[in-house]
N, C-alpha and C positions, 0 to 999 in steps of 0.2 A: 439579531436573530428574529426571524419572522415567526410569530405565534398565531396559529389558526385553530379554530374549533371545527371539527368535522364529525359527522355521525356515521354509523355503520352504513357502508355502501357508497358514501361520498368520497370524493377524491380531490387531489390537487395535481396540477401540471407543473413540471419543471422543464422549461423550454418547450419545444414543440414535440419532443419524442418520449419524455419520461412522465409516467403517471403513477402516483402513489395513492393506493386505494385503502380505506379503512375497512377491514374485513370483520372486525369484532373486538370485543374487550372482555377480559376476565380478571377480576381483581385489579391489581396494579399493572397488568400486562395488556398491551394493545397489539392486536395482530394486524399487520399491514401487508399488502401485496404491492409489488413494484412491476409495472409494465415498462420495459425499456428495450431498445435495440440490443441484439445479442452481443455486439462488440462493446457495449458499455459494461464496465466491471463494477459490480456491486458487492460490498463487503460490510459486515457488522463493524462498527468502529473499533472494537477491541482487536479484531483480526487485522484490520487495516493498519493499526498502530504496530502490531507485531511484524507485519510485512515491512513497514518502514524501518523499524529497528534492525531487522535482519538485513535489509538492503544497505543500510549505513555500515553495519559491521562487515558485510562482504566487500564493500568499497574500501574500507580501511584495510582489510586483509590483503586485497589486491595491491594497495599502495605499499604495504610492508613487503610483499613478495617482490614487487618491482624494485624496491630499494635494496633488498637482499641480492637480487639478481644482478643489479648494477655493481654492487660491492664485490660480488664474486668475479665479475668480469675485469675488474681493475688489475693491471699488472702489479706484481709485488715490487716494492721500492728497492729491494736489494739487487735488482738486476736479473733475477732468475726468470726463466720463461714460465708462461702459464702451464699448469699441469694438465 
């Protein structure tokens, strides 16, 4: 982890297109601004983690649906036709 000290109004650059600006601080909270291209997705870390969990759950659900679908397509072993 890179640790930097910045004052109000100072910034850091991430690559060529993302700038993080210190806007101020109040108590334990620091207010920052992020200048980035519109196509760059920016999330608070707790929101990002919720999205990742949701995506993993959705992927698992799709896998279960696929397995169930395949199971339902299998012909019955007693020789009867599919219904």
